[in-house]
C-alpha positions as CSV (number, residue, x, y, z in Angstrom):
1,M,99.6,65.4,31.3
2,L,102.3,63.9,33.4
3,V,103.5,60.3,33.4
4,C,104.4,58.3,36.5
5,L,107.8,56.8,36.0
6,F,106.9,53.7,38.1
7,C,103.5,52.7,36.7
8,K,103.8,54.4,33.3
9,K,100.3,55.8,33.6
10,A,99.4,59.3,32.4
11,K,97.7,61.5,34.9
12,M,96.1,64.8,34.7
13,L,97.9,67.5,36.7
14,E,95.4,69.3,38.8
15,R,96.0,71.4,41.8
16,G,96.7,68.9,44.7
17,N,95.5,65.9,42.7
18,F,98.5,64.3,41.1
19,P,100.3,63.0,44.2
20,M,97.0,61.6,45.5
21,T,95.9,59.8,42.3
22,C,99.0,57.5,42.1
23,K,100.2,55.1,44.8
24,H,103.8,55.9,43.8
25,G,103.2,59.5,43.9
26,I,101.8,59.1,47.4
27,A,104.9,57.3,48.6
28,M,107.2,59.8,47.1
29,F,105.3,62.7,48.6
30,R,105.5,61.1,52.0
31,F,109.2,60.5,51.6
32,A,109.8,64.1,50.5
33,V,107.9,65.4,53.6
34,L,109.9,63.1,55.9
35,L,113.2,64.1,54.4
36,F,112.3,67.8,54.7
37,V,111.4,67.5,58.4
38,L,114.5,65.5,59.2
39,T,116.7,68.1,57.4
40,L,115.1,70.8,59.4
41,C,115.7,68.9,62.6
42,W,119.3,68.1,61.8
43,Q,120.0,71.7,60.9
44,G,118.5,72.9,64.1
45,K,120.5,70.4,66.2
46,S,123.8,71.2,64.4
47,T,123.3,74.9,64.8
48,A,122.5,74.6,68.5
49,E,125.5,72.3,69.1
50,T,127.9,74.5,67.1
51,S,126.7,77.5,69.2
52,S,127.3,75.8,72.5
53,V,130.7,74.3,71.5
54,C,132.2,77.3,69.7
55,A,130.3,80.3,71.4
56,S,133.0,80.8,74.1
57,I,135.9,80.7,71.7
58,S,137.1,84.3,71.2
59,S,138.9,85.8,68.2
60,R,142.2,85.0,69.9
61,D,141.3,81.4,70.5
62,A,141.0,78.3,68.2
63,L,139.0,75.1,68.4
64,L,138.7,72.1,66.1
65,V,136.9,68.8,66.5
66,A,137.0,66.1,63.8
67,S,135.7,62.6,63.4
68,H,137.9,59.6,63.0
69,G,137.3,59.8,59.3
70,G,138.6,63.4,59.2
71,Q,135.2,65.2,58.9
72,I,135.3,68.6,60.6
73,L,132.5,68.7,63.1
74,Y,133.2,71.9,64.9
75,A,135.8,74.6,64.0
76,K,136.5,78.2,64.8
77,N,139.7,80.1,63.9
78,E,141.1,76.7,62.9
79,I,143.8,78.1,60.6
80,M,144.9,80.9,62.9
81,K,148.5,80.4,64.3
82,C,148.5,80.1,68.0
83,V,150.9,79.3,70.9
84,P,150.6,75.5,71.4
85,A,152.4,75.4,74.8
86,S,153.1,71.8,75.8
87,T,150.8,70.2,73.2
88,L,153.9,70.7,71.0
89,K,155.3,67.7,72.9
90,I,153.1,65.5,70.5
91,L,155.2,66.6,67.5
92,T,158.6,66.0,68.9
93,P,158.1,62.3,69.5
94,L,156.6,61.9,66.1
95,A,159.6,63.3,64.4
96,T,161.9,61.2,66.6
97,L,160.0,58.0,65.9
98,H,160.3,58.6,62.2
99,H,164.1,58.3,62.5
100,V,164.6,56.0,65.5
101,E,162.8,52.8,66.6
102,K,160.7,53.0,69.7
103,S,162.8,50.2,71.2
104,Y,166.0,52.4,71.0
105,R,168.0,52.9,74.2
106,F,170.4,55.7,74.9
107,H,173.9,54.7,75.8
108,T,176.7,56.2,77.9
109,E,180.4,55.1,77.5
110,F,183.2,54.7,80.0
111,Y,186.9,54.7,79.2
112,L,190.3,54.4,80.8
113,D,193.1,56.6,79.5
114,A,196.9,56.0,79.8
115,D,197.0,57.9,83.0
116,Q,194.3,55.7,84.7
117,N,191.7,58.4,84.5
118,L,188.1,57.2,84.2
119,K,186.3,59.1,81.4
120,I,182.6,59.2,80.9
121,K,181.1,60.2,77.5
122,G,177.5,61.1,77.5
123,Y,175.0,61.1,74.6
124,G,172.1,62.9,76.1
125,D,170.3,60.2,78.0
126,P,167.5,62.1,79.8
127,L,166.9,59.4,82.4
128,L,170.2,59.1,84.1
129,I,168.6,59.2,87.5
130,S,170.2,58.2,90.9
131,E,169.1,54.6,90.6
132,V,170.8,54.3,87.2
133,W,174.0,55.9,88.3
134,R,174.1,53.6,91.3
135,D,173.7,50.5,89.0
136,I,176.5,51.8,86.7
137,A,178.8,52.3,89.7
138,T,178.2,48.8,91.0
139,I,179.1,47.3,87.6
140,L,182.2,49.5,87.1
141,A,183.5,48.8,90.7
142,T,184.0,45.2,89.5
143,K,185.7,46.3,86.2
144,V,188.2,48.8,87.4
145,G,190.5,49.1,90.4
146,R,192.0,52.4,91.4
147,F,191.9,55.3,89.1
148,K,193.0,58.9,89.4
149,N,190.3,61.3,88.3
150,I,186.8,61.3,86.8
151,I,186.7,63.2,83.5
152,L,183.3,64.1,82.0
153,D,183.1,64.4,78.2
154,T,180.0,66.4,77.3
155,S,181.1,67.3,73.8
156,Y,178.3,65.4,72.1
157,F,176.2,68.5,72.9
158,A,177.4,71.9,72.0
159,P,178.3,73.9,75.1
160,D,175.7,76.0,77.0
161,I,172.7,75.5,74.6
162,N,170.1,78.2,75.2
163,I,166.5,77.0,74.8
164,P,164.0,79.8,74.0
165,G,161.6,80.1,76.9
166,I,164.1,78.7,79.4
167,G,165.1,81.3,82.0
168,N,167.8,81.6,84.6
169,S,165.5,80.7,87.6
170,T,165.8,77.8,90.0
171,N,162.5,76.3,88.8
172,P,162.9,72.7,87.5
173,Y,161.5,73.7,84.1
174,D,164.5,75.9,83.6
175,A,167.0,73.1,84.0
176,P,169.8,73.2,81.4
177,N,170.3,70.6,78.8
178,V,173.6,68.7,78.7
179,A,175.0,65.4,77.3
180,I,175.6,64.1,80.9
181,C,172.9,64.7,83.4
182,A,171.5,63.5,86.7
183,N,167.9,63.6,88.0
184,F,166.8,65.9,85.2
185,N,169.4,68.4,86.4
186,T,167.4,69.1,89.6
187,V,168.0,68.6,93.3
188,F,165.4,67.9,96.0
189,F,166.2,68.8,99.6
190,K,164.6,69.4,102.9
191,R,165.8,70.3,106.4
192,N,165.8,67.9,109.4
193,Q,164.7,68.8,112.9
194,A,168.0,70.5,113.6
195,G,167.6,72.7,110.5
196,T,170.4,71.0,108.6
197,I,170.0,70.6,104.8
198,V,169.6,67.0,103.9
199,T,168.5,65.2,100.8
200,G,164.8,64.9,100.1
201,E,165.1,61.5,98.4
202,P,166.5,58.4,100.0
203,Q,168.1,57.2,96.8
204,T,170.0,60.5,96.2
205,P,172.8,61.7,98.4
206,M,173.5,65.3,99.1
207,T,176.7,66.1,97.3
208,P,179.2,68.9,98.1
209,L,178.4,71.0,95.0
210,A,174.6,70.8,95.6
211,L,175.0,71.7,99.3
212,K,177.2,74.7,98.4
213,K,174.6,76.0,95.9
214,I,171.7,75.6,98.2
215,E,173.4,77.5,100.9
216,L,174.6,80.2,98.5
217,L,171.1,80.7,97.1
218,G,169.3,80.6,100.5
219,L,166.5,78.3,99.2
220,H,163.6,76.9,101.1
221,P,163.1,73.1,101.0
222,G,161.9,71.8,97.6
223,R,163.0,70.7,94.2
224,Y,165.2,73.1,92.2
225,T,167.6,73.4,89.4
226,L,170.8,74.8,90.9
227,W,173.0,75.0,87.9
228,D,174.0,78.2,86.1
229,S,175.5,76.2,83.2
230,A,175.7,72.8,81.5
231,R,179.2,72.4,83.0
232,E,177.9,72.7,86.6
233,A,175.1,70.2,85.8
234,A,177.6,67.7,84.5
235,L,179.9,68.1,87.5
236,Y,177.0,67.4,89.8
237,A,176.4,64.1,87.9
238,G,180.1,63.3,88.4
239,E,179.8,63.9,92.1
240,L,176.8,61.7,92.3
241,F,178.5,58.9,90.4
242,A,181.6,59.3,92.6
243,H,179.5,58.8,95.7
244,F,178.0,55.6,94.4
245,L,181.5,54.3,93.4
246,K,182.6,54.7,97.0
247,E,179.4,53.1,98.2
248,A,180.3,50.1,95.9
249,G,183.8,49.8,97.4
250,N,185.9,51.9,95.1
251,N,188.0,54.4,97.3
252,F,188.0,57.2,94.7
253,Q,189.9,60.3,96.0
254,G,190.6,62.2,92.8
255,E,189.2,65.2,91.0
256,I,186.1,65.5,88.9
257,R,186.5,67.7,85.8
258,I,185.3,68.3,82.3
259,G,187.4,66.9,79.4
260,T,187.3,64.8,76.3
261,V,187.8,61.2,75.3
262,N,190.8,60.6,73.0
263,P,191.1,58.0,70.2
264,E,193.7,56.0,72.2
265,D,191.5,55.8,75.3
266,R,190.2,52.3,76.1
267,L,186.5,51.6,76.2
268,I,185.8,49.5,79.2
269,Y,182.0,49.6,79.5
270,T,178.9,50.8,77.5
271,H,175.8,51.4,79.6
272,L,172.5,50.9,77.8
273,S,169.6,52.7,79.4
274,P,167.0,50.5,81.1
275,F,164.4,52.6,79.5
276,T,163.4,52.4,75.8
277,L,162.6,55.5,73.8
278,E,158.9,54.7,74.1
279,E,159.2,54.5,77.9
280,I,161.1,57.8,78.0
281,F,158.2,59.4,76.0
282,R,155.7,58.0,78.4
283,K,157.5,59.7,81.3
284,M,157.9,62.9,79.4
285,F,154.1,63.0,78.9
286,E,153.4,61.9,82.5
287,F,155.4,64.8,84.0
288,S,155.2,67.1,81.0
289,S,158.9,67.4,81.2
290,N,160.4,70.2,79.2
291,F,163.9,68.9,80.0
292,I,163.2,65.4,78.5
293,A,161.5,66.9,75.4
294,N,164.5,69.1,74.6
295,Q,167.0,66.4,75.4
296,I,165.3,64.3,72.8
297,L,165.2,67.2,70.3
298,L,168.9,67.8,70.7
299,A,169.9,64.2,70.6
300,L,167.7,63.7,67.5
301,G,169.5,66.6,65.7
302,A,172.9,65.0,66.4
303,Y,171.6,61.6,65.4
304,V,170.4,62.8,62.0
305,E,172.7,65.6,61.2
306,G,175.8,64.5,63.2
307,P,177.3,65.8,66.4
308,P,177.6,68.1,68.2
309,A,173.9,68.5,69.1
310,T,172.6,72.0,68.6
311,L,169.2,73.6,68.9
312,G,169.3,74.5,65.3
313,K,169.9,70.9,64.1
314,G,167.1,69.6,66.3
315,V,164.6,72.2,65.2
316,E,165.5,71.6,61.6
317,V,164.9,67.9,61.8
318,V,161.5,68.3,63.4
319,S,160.5,71.1,61.0
320,R,161.6,69.0,58.0
321,Y,159.5,66.1,59.3
322,A,156.5,68.3,59.7
323,K,156.9,69.7,56.2
324,E,157.7,66.5,54.3
325,R,155.5,64.0,56.2
326,L,152.7,66.1,57.7
327,H,152.6,68.7,54.8
328,L,152.9,71.5,57.3
329,S,155.0,74.2,55.6
330,D,154.1,77.4,57.5
331,I,154.5,76.3,61.2
332,R,157.1,77.8,63.5
333,I,159.1,75.6,65.9
334,V,161.9,77.1,68.0
335,E,162.3,74.2,70.5
336,G,160.8,70.9,71.4
337,S,158.8,71.2,74.6
338,G,156.4,74.1,74.0
339,I,157.8,76.3,76.7
340,S,158.6,79.1,74.2
341,R,155.8,81.5,73.1
342,K,157.6,81.8,69.8
343,N,156.3,78.4,68.7
344,R,153.3,78.8,66.4
345,L,150.8,76.1,65.1
346,S,147.2,76.3,64.0
347,A,144.5,73.9,65.2
348,M,144.6,72.3,61.7
349,D,148.3,71.8,62.0
350,M,147.8,70.0,65.3
351,L,145.1,67.9,63.7
352,A,147.6,66.6,61.2
353,A,150.0,65.7,64.1
354,L,147.2,64.0,66.0
355,K,146.3,61.8,63.1
356,A,149.9,60.7,62.7
357,F,150.3,60.2,66.5
358,E,147.2,58.0,66.8
359,P,149.1,54.7,67.1
360,Y,151.0,56.1,70.1
361,R,148.0,57.8,71.8
362,G,148.3,55.4,74.7
363,L,151.3,57.3,75.9
364,L,149.1,60.3,76.7
365,T,147.3,61.2,79.9
366,K,144.0,59.3,80.2
367,K,141.0,60.8,81.9
368,G,137.7,59.0,81.3
369,C,137.2,58.8,77.6
370,L,139.9,61.3,76.9
371,L,143.6,60.8,75.9
372,Y,145.3,64.2,75.7
373,K,148.2,66.5,76.3
374,S,147.5,69.8,78.0
375,G,149.6,72.9,78.0
376,T,149.9,76.0,80.2
377,L,151.8,79.2,80.0
378,T,150.9,82.5,81.6
379,G,147.6,83.5,79.9
380,V,147.7,80.4,77.6
381,K,145.8,77.2,78.1
382,T,145.8,74.4,75.5
383,R,144.7,70.8,75.0
384,A,144.9,68.4,72.2
385,G,144.1,64.7,71.9
386,Y,141.5,62.1,71.3
387,I,137.9,61.3,72.5
388,E,137.2,57.6,72.6
389,G,133.7,56.2,73.0
390,S,130.9,54.7,71.0
391,C,131.6,56.6,67.8
392,G,133.6,54.0,65.8
393,G,137.1,55.3,66.3
394,P,138.6,58.2,68.3
395,H,137.6,61.7,67.5
396,Y,140.3,64.4,67.4
397,F,140.1,67.7,69.3
398,V,142.3,70.8,69.6
399,I,141.7,73.7,72.0
400,F,144.0,76.7,71.9
401,L,143.1,79.4,74.4
402,N,145.5,82.3,73.9
403,N,144.9,85.1,76.4
404,S,141.1,84.7,76.5
405,G,140.5,83.7,80.1
406,E,138.0,81.1,79.1
407,D,137.6,77.9,81.2
408,I,139.2,75.1,79.2
409,E,137.3,72.4,81.2
410,R,134.0,74.0,80.2
411,V,135.0,74.0,76.6
412,M,136.0,70.4,76.9
413,E,132.6,69.4,78.4
414,N,130.8,71.3,75.6
415,I,132.8,69.3,73.0
416,K,132.0,66.0,74.7
417,K,128.3,66.8,74.9
418,G,128.3,68.0,71.3
419,I,129.6,64.8,69.8
420,G,127.6,62.7,72.2
421,C,129.7,59.5,72.3
422,C,131.8,60.2,75.5
423,K,129.9,59.2,78.6
């Protein structure tokens, strides 16, 4: 005998009879069958989707997709350490914004000494572009009359900082980092119809130092970093500034050299960048600028640990943030841009960064329903970000392709099809 828990009636258990002799049994039987069928269907769908999403991910690659609530939807090799390439640029702003408000503005100081030399002290502003230098010169032309020399104080950064992954080429991504810069420490030039070297930008004059380096290197028209050292890069910024001073009516005829500000020198002007830290990060992501990322890393190290800025201080601050705030204790960070192959993160590590970065995701590249940062090195393709759609909050995704040759666009399309909320 068995007793139905709902109607409390005893029923004889006969083969095939019990479920059919009680209305409650019939309902439960139907529910059980439906649940069984749905389970089989869901398992079949999940298996098929997992196969299509992860099948092309080799043993050297990693993939991770998670819901907004943190549920892992697809994963392969998610704890394996990989080269993140430029997706590392997501972590550098996170650490910076932990210490500095997004409304922060870099500053540059201008002094006069007892010998009437104009001194410029830089603090690593990465967006000292031609237009900004021209604006500064216009303001200073009204504040100072004649002065002897321009002296550039770059001591806020340690001299000749070597960023792992940065080479000695003329490619813009190899531009040196220095406390006083101009135009990301690059020069853009072309040749006119007569074959003469001229500036490639109407807002940027061709300076004597830049012209000399272009002729020496025998370069074809284009954008290059011309500077063998941070010292040369700073001197170029000084030449650019001197040109704009003359343009503003100051008949400067002196030398441009490296020096330091002394305690007795008189501060005459402090320039605040027209760009907030948040706006700087937006430009960093837009152009995937290694130079900006490492300028920020270096300045952050000096801000937290005290000057001079060194690579070690910057790396320590970011690594400490990752350990204490994101609970990532076994990652390896050697610089702030992702240009070095010595950086190592897992897809799970990047997921933690993506969760923390979510309030700032609007700074990233937008393509349809995707907000993401991509990365490329020789043999390495990476992408990390958010999928926004009809799923109740952004999904997170990480793709690390390290020497597999797989098409990252195809992997991305498979992910979008798999979660089904990105049209």
